[in-house]
All heavy atoms as an XYZ file, in Angstrom:
702
protein
N      59.502    210.208     88.739
C      58.629    209.287     88.136
C      59.388    208.404     87.148
O      60.103    208.951     86.288
C      57.522    210.074     87.406
C      56.507    209.258     86.881
S      55.521    208.596     88.223
C      54.017    208.162     87.468
N      59.272    207.148     87.269
C      60.034    206.254     86.330
C      59.455    206.324     84.866
O      58.343    206.463     84.653
C      59.826    204.816     86.887
C      59.035    204.950     88.165
C      58.623    206.425     88.188
N      60.382    206.215     83.931
C      59.997    206.237     82.512
C      59.725    204.903     82.163
O      60.030    203.893     82.811
C      61.160    206.802     81.692
O      62.309    205.914     81.809
C      61.541    208.221     82.197
N      58.962    204.693     80.941
C      58.601    203.422     80.456
C      59.831    202.441     80.262
O      59.835    201.324     80.532
C      57.824    203.668     79.180
C      57.308    204.977     79.357
C      58.310    205.699     80.190
N      60.949    203.090     79.725
C      62.182    202.270     79.531
C      62.703    201.806     80.817
O      63.262    200.715     80.869
C      63.170    203.091     78.740
C      62.822    203.289     77.316
C      63.976    203.993     76.587
N      63.670    204.089     75.213
C      64.313    204.729     74.316
N      65.337    205.402     74.743
N      64.017    204.771     73.110
N      62.725    202.679     81.896
C      63.250    202.327     83.023
C      62.466    201.131     83.785
O      62.966    200.252     84.279
C      63.323    203.435     84.054
C      64.318    203.366     85.022
C      64.457    204.647     85.931
N      64.901    205.810     85.217
C      64.820    207.018     85.765
N      64.398    207.230     87.004
N      65.287    208.096     85.028
N      61.075    201.344     83.573
C      60.252    200.245     84.121
C      60.394    198.922     83.418
O      60.422    197.901     83.898
C      58.776    200.700     84.009
C      58.428    201.773     85.087
C      56.942    202.101     84.802
C      58.482    201.193     86.445
N      60.638    199.008     82.043
C      60.934    197.842     81.292
C      62.115    197.243     81.666
O      62.139    195.910     81.863
C      60.977    198.133     79.806
C      61.112    196.935     78.906
C      61.055    197.291     77.465
N      61.965    198.317     77.089
C      62.011    199.007     76.040
N      60.973    198.954     75.210
N      62.992    199.964     75.713
N      63.105    197.970     81.973
C      64.430    197.357     82.547
C      64.264    196.699     83.893
O      64.852    195.633     84.097
C      65.498    198.479     82.561
C      66.821    198.034     83.198
C      67.636    197.291     82.394
C      67.014    198.281     84.519
C      68.914    196.867     82.963
C      68.267    197.822     85.073
C      69.114    197.106     84.322
N      63.519    197.361     84.777
C      63.253    196.754     86.076
C      62.474    195.513     85.978
O      62.864    194.500     86.653
C      62.647    197.786     86.952
C      63.565    198.924     87.348
C      62.142    197.115     88.285
C      63.030    200.115     88.013
N      61.399    195.521     85.167
C      60.620    194.276     84.999
C      61.343    193.114     84.376
O      61.272    192.057     84.804
C      59.414    194.633     84.152
C      58.398    195.499     84.788
N      57.557    196.294     84.051
C      58.173    195.707     86.051
C      56.821    196.905     84.873
N      57.132    196.605     86.090
N      62.280    193.437     83.379
C      63.093    192.482     82.762
C      64.025    191.865     83.807
O      64.213    190.689     83.907
C      63.828    193.111     81.641
O      62.996    193.624     80.667
C      64.711    192.046     80.851
N      64.638    192.727     84.632
C      65.660    192.199     85.585
C      64.993    191.381     86.645
O      65.547    190.345     86.987
C      66.409    193.361     86.298
C      67.555    193.029     87.091
C      68.589    192.268     86.354
O      68.850    192.551     85.152
N      69.259    191.349     86.984
N      63.894    191.807     87.176
C      63.125    191.059     88.130
C      62.667    189.662     87.664
O      62.840    188.603     88.253
C      61.993    191.799     88.782
C      61.119    190.886     89.575
C      62.441    192.923     89.562
N      62.173    189.658     86.386
C      61.737    188.392     85.725
C      62.969    187.452     85.483
O      62.869    186.278     85.705
C      61.123    188.739     84.432
N      64.059    188.062     85.113
C      65.259    187.363     84.874
C      65.709    186.567     86.234
O      65.965    185.376     86.112
C      66.343    188.190     84.289
C      67.701    187.362     84.013
C      67.963    187.428     82.482
C      68.825    188.012     84.777
N      65.759    187.360     87.290
C      66.164    186.802     88.518
C      65.219    185.806     89.055
O      65.701    184.766     89.572
C      66.475    187.914     89.487
C      67.666    188.789     89.207
C      67.733    189.962     90.240
C      68.944    188.043     89.307
N      63.988    185.987     88.980
C      63.006    184.997     89.420
C      63.073    183.761     88.673
O      62.961    182.677     89.149
C      61.571    185.681     89.416
C      61.278    186.674     90.475
C      59.905    187.293     90.420
C      61.486    186.037     91.879
N      63.150    183.907     87.215
C      63.196    182.706     86.330
C      64.581    181.981     86.699
O      64.534    180.789     86.625
N      65.628    182.673     86.972
C      66.912    182.006     87.256
C      66.764    181.220     88.524
O      67.244    180.141     88.685
C      67.956    183.087     87.311
C      69.387    182.594     87.595
C      69.872    181.649     86.573
C      70.331    183.901     87.795
N      66.116    181.892     89.563
C      65.969    181.244     90.866
C      65.099    179.955     90.697
O      65.423    178.867     91.245
C      65.284    182.198     91.842
C      65.124    181.739     93.207
C      66.472    181.450     93.904
C      64.353    182.682     94.020
N      64.011    180.054     89.920
C      63.157    178.918     89.763
C      63.881    177.809     89.046
O      63.716    176.686     89.344
C      61.903    179.393     88.971
C      60.919    178.311     88.668
C      60.236    177.822     89.972
C      59.871    178.863     87.616
N      64.551    178.198     87.828
C      65.277    177.172     87.133
C      66.396    176.539     87.933
O      66.436    175.205     87.894
C      65.914    177.813     85.788
N      67.169    177.169     88.672
C      68.230    176.566     89.487
C      67.594    175.682     90.569
O      68.123    174.607     90.918
C      69.061    177.646     90.089
C      70.059    178.364     89.180
C      70.740    179.428     89.862
C      70.986    177.320     88.514
N      66.485    176.187     91.223
C      65.811    175.267     92.221
C      65.216    174.009     91.655
O      65.359    172.953     92.136
C      64.723    176.110     92.898
O      65.341    177.383     93.388
C      64.079    175.400     94.049
N      64.524    174.174     90.438
C      63.920    172.989     89.757
C      65.039    171.956     89.406
O      64.783    170.760     89.567
C      63.034    173.383     88.542
C      62.748    172.172     87.702
C      61.901    174.113     89.008
N      66.148    172.347     88.934
C      67.202    171.477     88.478
C      67.934    170.960     89.671
O      68.652    169.948     89.655
C      68.251    172.243     87.514
C      69.361    171.451     87.165
C      67.446    172.600     86.275
N      67.780    171.646     90.891
C      68.571    171.200     92.000
C      70.003    171.671     92.024
O      70.763    171.010     92.753
N      70.224    172.738     91.392
C      71.653    173.258     91.253
C      71.878    174.528     91.918
O      72.809    175.272     91.626
C      72.090    173.249     89.834
N      70.891    175.005     92.864
C      71.024    176.296     93.369
C      72.151    176.385     94.361
O      72.286    175.568     95.267
C      69.640    176.721     94.105
C      69.789    178.055     94.755
C      69.622    179.162     94.027
C      70.068    178.135     96.144
C      69.757    180.424     94.543
C      70.170    179.467     96.616
C      69.991    180.501     95.870
N      72.919    177.403     94.198
C      74.007    177.819     95.205
C      74.033    179.339     95.087
O      73.853    179.861     94.010
C      75.257    177.118     94.902
O      75.906    177.684     93.751
N      74.352    180.019     96.216
C      74.374    181.428     96.182
C      75.406    182.002     95.173
O      75.129    182.943     94.462
C      74.756    181.891     97.615
C      74.304    180.671     98.385
C      74.482    179.504     97.562
N      76.491    181.313     95.047
C      77.549    181.755     94.090
C      77.167    181.670     92.718
O      77.366    182.570     91.928
N      76.492    180.507     92.374
C      76.091    180.427     90.860
C      74.906    181.342     90.611
O      74.906    181.981     89.591
C      75.523    178.907     90.737
C      75.068    178.491     89.344
C      76.312    178.681     88.355
C      74.559    177.126     89.337
N      74.069    181.587     91.547
C      73.056    182.591     91.401
C      73.558    183.960     91.171
O      73.095    184.750     90.260
C      72.041    182.577     92.585
C      70.853    183.518     92.547
C      69.838    183.256     91.669
C      70.879    184.705     93.136
C      68.791    184.097     91.506
C      69.791    185.604     93.150
C      68.693    185.237     92.202
N      74.602    184.424     91.932
C      75.237    185.586     91.722
C      75.879    185.725     90.404
O      75.679    186.776     89.683
C      76.164    185.961     92.858
C      77.031    187.071     92.553
C      75.470    186.183     94.125
N      76.620    184.731     89.958
C      77.295    184.852     88.618
C      76.302    184.860     87.540
O      76.472    185.673     86.624
C      78.232    183.537     88.567
C      79.429    183.558     89.335
C      80.189    182.170     89.181
C      80.452    184.691     89.089
N      75.314    184.030     87.553
C      74.379    184.132     86.444
C      73.451    185.331     86.502
O      73.106    185.894     85.489
C      73.501    182.900     86.415
C      74.155    181.557     86.217
C      73.200    180.339     86.330
C      74.764    181.470     84.779
N      73.197    185.772     87.688
C      72.474    187.146     87.831
C      73.242    188.344     87.248
O      72.734    189.165     86.587
N      74.611    188.339     87.457
C      75.395    189.426     86.927
C      75.494    189.339     85.415
O      75.395    190.326     84.686
C      76.847    189.310     87.504
C      77.775    190.160     86.758
C      76.861    189.702     88.967
N      75.601    188.020     84.909
C      75.547    187.862     83.414
C      74.261    188.395     82.830
O      74.182    189.117     81.854
C      75.782    186.452     83.014
C      77.330    186.111     83.398
C      75.628    186.163     81.611
C      77.597    184.605     83.320
N      73.207    188.105     83.503
C      71.918    188.620     82.979
C      71.654    190.057     83.143
O      71.113    190.716     82.266
N      72.277    190.666     84.232
C      72.044    192.079     84.390
C      72.849    192.818     83.326
O      72.404    193.740     82.743
C      72.757    192.379     85.859
C      72.781    193.835     86.166
C      71.596    194.476     86.425
C      73.873    194.551     86.349
C      71.482    195.827     86.746
C      73.902    195.859     86.657
C      72.705    196.547     86.895
N      74.031    192.407     83.034
C      74.866    193.108     82.033
C      74.238    192.847     80.647
O      74.170    193.817     79.808
C      76.317    192.522     82.044
C      77.104    193.062     80.859
C      77.049    192.877     83.310
N      73.703    191.645     80.421
C      73.088    191.450     79.111
C      71.766    192.344     78.969
O      71.550    192.903     77.960
C      72.698    189.938     78.953
O      73.814    189.190     79.118
C      71.960    189.628     77.669
N      70.995    192.410     80.029
C      69.822    193.333     80.039
C      70.139    194.691     79.743
O      69.477    195.411     79.002
C      69.010    193.122     81.241
N      71.193    195.184     80.379
C      71.667    196.479     80.120
C      72.014    196.848     78.663
O      71.590    197.752     78.003
C      72.893    196.942     81.117
C      72.412    197.162     82.480
C      73.525    198.227     80.570
C      73.481    197.277     83.443
N      72.712    195.828     78.114
C      73.203    195.949     76.697
C      72.013    195.878     75.751
O      72.011    196.739     74.706
C      74.278    194.845     76.349
C      75.573    195.031     77.067
C      76.164    196.427     76.693
O      76.205    196.895     75.531
O      76.781    197.056     77.650
N      71.087    195.125     76.117
C      69.924    194.901     75.095
C      68.941    196.040     75.250
O      68.244    196.448     74.254
C      69.215    193.559     75.382
C      70.065    192.344     74.919
C      69.246    191.074     75.294
C      70.400    192.451     73.460
N      68.771    196.668     76.426
C      67.702    197.584     76.652
C      68.107    198.997     76.677
O      67.316    199.969     76.722
C      66.944    197.282     77.992
C      66.278    195.886     78.081
C      65.649    195.606     79.351
C      65.130    195.895     76.965
N      69.450    199.285     76.626
C      69.903    200.708     76.552
C      69.859    201.212     75.154
O      70.391    200.494     74.236
C      71.362    200.774     77.107
O      71.318    200.318     78.457
C      71.884    202.212     77.105
N      69.324    202.346     74.893
C      69.251    202.882     73.537
C      70.618    203.121     73.017
O      71.518    203.628     73.669
C      68.436    204.221     73.634
C      68.003    204.300     75.075
C      68.658    203.155     75.740
N      70.845    202.949     71.655
C      72.083    203.087     71.065
C      72.370    204.525     70.763
O      73.432    205.057     70.785
C      72.248    202.206     69.812
C      73.556    202.431     69.126
C      72.037    200.747     70.238
N      71.342    205.276     70.270
C      71.441    206.605     69.762
C      71.853    207.563     70.831
O      72.680    208.426     70.556
C      70.184    207.114     69.057
C      69.502    206.082     68.137
C      68.579    205.067     68.794
O      67.952    205.475     69.811
O      68.620    203.977     68.445
N      71.120    207.502     71.884
C      71.373    208.453     72.946
C      71.605    207.764     74.281
O      70.994    206.794     74.675
C      69.999    209.321     73.145
C      70.152    210.335     74.215
C      69.556    209.941     71.898
N      72.586    208.344     75.033
C      72.978    207.738     76.200
C      72.066    208.416     77.353
O      72.123    209.529     77.582
C      74.484    207.948     76.544
C      74.822    207.346     77.777
C      76.360    207.516     78.007
N      76.779    207.051     79.256
C      77.888    207.302     79.849
N      78.833    207.962     79.266
N      78.157    206.848     81.062
N      71.175    207.625     78.044
C      70.311    208.204     79.040
C      71.117    208.642     80.217
O      72.195    208.206     80.498
C      69.489    206.865     79.489
C      69.715    205.835     78.470
C      70.954    206.158     77.875
N      70.482    209.585     80.938
C      71.100    210.115     82.183
C      71.333    209.056     83.300
O      72.311    209.047     83.928
C      70.274    211.184     82.791
C      70.324    212.478     82.004
C      69.562    213.615     82.745
N      68.124    213.407     82.354
C      67.070    213.662     83.201
N      67.373    214.118     84.420
N      65.910    213.394     82.826
N      70.428    208.098     83.352
C      70.560    207.007     84.326
C      71.640    206.092     84.021
O      72.029    205.213     84.899
C      69.290    206.222     84.558
C      68.697    205.649     83.288
C      67.759    206.228     82.503
C      69.041    204.298     82.769
N      67.456    205.266     81.482
C      68.184    204.168     81.590
C      69.893    203.340     83.029
C      68.347    203.060     80.807
C      69.887    202.205     82.321
C      69.206    202.077     81.222
N      72.275    205.996     82.895
C      73.236    205.146     82.458
C      74.546    205.295     83.344
O      75.174    204.223     83.612
C      73.532    205.203     80.948
C      74.324    204.102     80.467
C      73.771    202.832     80.316
C      75.716    204.197     80.266
C      74.551    201.752     79.804
C      76.382    203.113     79.659
C      75.880    201.863     79.466
O      76.559    200.793     79.031
N      74.746    206.521     83.790
C      76.013    206.703     84.585
C      75.796    205.977     85.916
O      76.792    205.479     86.484
N      74.633    205.898     86.466
C      74.452    205.184     87.768
C      74.554    203.747     87.580
O      74.892    202.999     88.332
C      73.131    205.623     88.349
C      73.102    207.160     88.780
C      71.787    207.424     89.473
N      70.655    207.300     88.480
C      69.933    208.325     88.084
N      70.108    209.520     88.558
N      68.982    208.103     87.319
N      74.058    203.314     86.342
C      74.081    201.893     86.047
C      75.481    201.314     85.862
O      75.808    200.233     86.336
C      73.284    201.516     84.802
C      73.477    200.120     84.320
C      71.740    201.744     85.069
N      76.463    202.233     85.382
C      77.860    201.843     85.299
C      78.358    201.551     86.603
O      79.268    200.664     86.810
C      78.593    202.890     84.513
C      78.324    202.957     83.079
C      79.109    204.164     82.458
O      79.538    205.065     83.102
O      79.176    204.092     81.196
N      78.041    202.249     87.614
C      78.539    202.041     89.006
C      77.985    200.536     89.441
O      78.737    199.826     90.073
C      78.130    203.110     89.954
C      78.388    202.696     91.406
C      78.639    204.481     89.592
N      76.740    200.326     89.186
C      76.135    199.031     89.566
C      76.861    197.827     88.782
O      77.051    196.770     89.398
C      74.697    199.002     89.253
C      73.774    199.786     90.290
C      72.382    199.785     89.779
C      73.998    199.260     91.668
N      77.179    198.113     87.548
C      77.821    197.033     86.784
C      79.205    196.849     87.320
O      79.692    195.643     87.516
C      77.906    197.481     85.321
C      78.839    196.566     84.525
C      76.460    197.475     84.628
N      79.887    197.904     87.697
C      81.314    197.726     88.368
C      81.200    196.879     89.620
O      81.967    195.914     89.828
C      81.865    199.082     88.505
O      81.937    199.793     87.347
C      83.264    198.949     89.044
N      80.303    197.234     90.390
C      80.005    196.438     91.737
C      79.629    195.076     91.430
O      80.152    194.138     92.126
C      78.983    197.156     92.588
C      79.346    198.461     93.127
C      78.170    199.206     93.828
C      80.583    198.431     94.159
N      78.769    194.873     90.412
C      78.327    193.467     90.092
C      79.524    192.670     89.622
O      79.689    191.471     89.960
C      77.181    193.550     89.166
N      80.375    193.158     88.789
C      81.557    192.584     88.205
C      82.534    192.247     89.340
O      83.070    191.133     89.342
C      82.162    193.210     87.055
C      81.245    193.345     85.852
C      81.943    194.153     84.826
C      81.021    191.916     85.279
N      82.736    193.083     90.237
C      83.606    192.919     91.421
C      83.047    191.726     92.219
O      83.810    190.856     92.577
C      83.900    194.149     92.147
C      84.639    193.908     93.491
C      84.636    195.183     91.339
N      81.820    191.703     92.454
C      81.176    190.654     93.268
C      81.246    189.287     92.549
O      81.649    188.279     93.194
C      79.694    190.985     93.613
O      79.548    192.296     94.193
C      79.121    190.005     94.436
N      81.023    189.387     91.283
C      81.133    188.046     90.527
C      82.668    187.588     90.493
O      82.812    186.402     90.641
C      80.636    188.264     89.054
N      83.583    188.492     90.371
C      84.987    188.056     90.446
C      85.282    187.474     91.726
O      86.095    186.521     91.881
C      85.878    189.232     90.065
N      84.785    188.104     92.910
C      85.043    187.567     94.216
C      84.407    186.204     94.406
O      85.043    185.312     94.975
C      84.547    188.456     95.244
N      83.245    185.987     93.920
C      82.584    184.690     93.991
C      83.388    183.689     93.234
O      83.632    182.547     93.698
C      81.191    184.759     93.474
C      80.480    183.359     93.305
C      80.299    185.612     94.550
N      83.807    184.024     92.036
C      84.555    183.115     91.231
C      85.871    182.764     91.784
O      86.389    181.630     91.796
C      84.733    183.650     89.806
N      86.514    183.791     92.464
C      87.766    183.545     93.200
C      87.646    182.649     94.395
O      88.502    181.695     94.591
N      86.604    182.817     95.149
C      86.320    181.912     96.333
C      86.020    180.536     95.817
O      86.562    179.577     96.384
C      85.144    182.472     97.110
C      84.577    181.408     98.111
C      85.574    183.662     97.842
N      85.298    180.423     94.759
C      84.975    179.010     94.166
C      86.225    178.356     93.678
O      86.473    177.117     93.883
C      83.938    179.196     93.078
C      83.491    177.844     92.518
C      82.752    177.020     93.521
N      82.415    175.766     92.899
C      82.493    174.591     93.538
N      82.894    174.515     94.762
N      82.182    173.465     92.983
N      87.108    179.143     93.108
C      88.315    178.643     92.491
C      89.199    178.121     93.740
O      89.818    177.007     93.629
C      89.096    179.614     91.709
O      88.315    180.016     90.653
C      90.420    179.054     91.131
N      89.258    178.921     94.792
C      90.099    178.577     95.934
C      89.502    177.228     96.581
O      90.259    176.391     97.017
C      90.140    179.637     97.037
C      91.108    180.751     96.737
C      90.931    181.820     97.795
C      92.505    180.256     96.682
N      88.145    177.033     96.576
C      87.518    175.886     97.063
C      87.911    174.649     96.270
O      87.987    173.522     96.799
C      85.996    176.097     97.227
C      85.581    177.080     98.314
C      84.065    177.316     98.306
O      83.434    177.037     97.262
N      83.631    177.777     99.425
N      87.937    174.903     94.989
C      88.303    173.637     94.127
C      89.659    173.291     94.332
O      89.894    172.018     94.269
C      88.004    174.095     92.657
C      86.593    174.283     92.181
C      86.541    174.804     90.725
C      85.855    172.907     92.302
N      90.653    174.098     94.465
C      92.041    173.705     94.574
C      92.423    173.376     95.945
O      93.285    172.559     96.132
C      92.926    174.899     93.977
C      92.807    174.932     92.513
C      92.415    176.182     91.923
C      93.150    173.873     91.722
C      92.357    176.262     90.600
C      93.056    174.009     90.369
C      92.724    175.169     89.650
N      91.848    174.037     96.960
C      92.243    173.761     98.278
C      90.898    173.699     99.159
O      90.531    174.733     99.838
C      93.120    174.866     98.868
C      93.705    174.512    100.203
C      94.614    173.248    100.221
O      95.393    173.135     99.293
O      94.476    172.556    101.160
N      90.298    172.576     99.240
C      88.921    172.533     99.817
C      88.982    172.904    101.391
O      87.951    173.324    101.864
C      88.446    171.057     99.629
C      89.309    170.531     98.544
C      90.565    171.346     98.575
N      90.077    172.613    101.987
C      90.114    172.844    103.521
C      90.438    174.320    103.740
O      90.368    174.700    104.947
C      91.165    171.918    104.103
O      92.408    172.271    103.631
N      90.650    175.064    102.849
C      91.089    176.527    103.030
C      89.961    177.305    103.448
O      89.933    178.105    104.399
C      91.727    177.026    101.737
C      92.365    178.458    101.956
C      93.511    178.381    102.958
C      92.899    178.864    100.521
N      88.664    177.157    102.716
C      87.497    177.895    102.916
C      86.463    177.025    103.345
O      86.336    175.955    102.941
C      87.170    178.856    101.777
C      88.181    179.864    101.390
C      87.768    180.441     99.993
C      88.212    181.013    102.377
N      85.429    177.604    104.205
C      84.284    176.664    104.525
C      83.407    176.337    103.353
O      83.224    177.062    102.439
C      83.578    177.465    105.630
C      83.992    178.880    105.426
C      85.349    178.865    104.784
């Protein structure tokens, strides 16, 4: 059974991603790479703001794995984008 803090985290993350998708679409700047990068930044920010300082929850160990995967994905997206900027014909 999810706890209220866990539900608050999930609701915050879903709202952040939907708001991000809406904002990028309205501005006309949506790209999957930008969405991933901003989503990772929002994910890490939500973790830092919603994790209690006094006690480390049991679920925090699982979140650390997700943060690591998210940061690796963000680094890969940034690397592909950098390659596209310097050598446009290298990647599609």
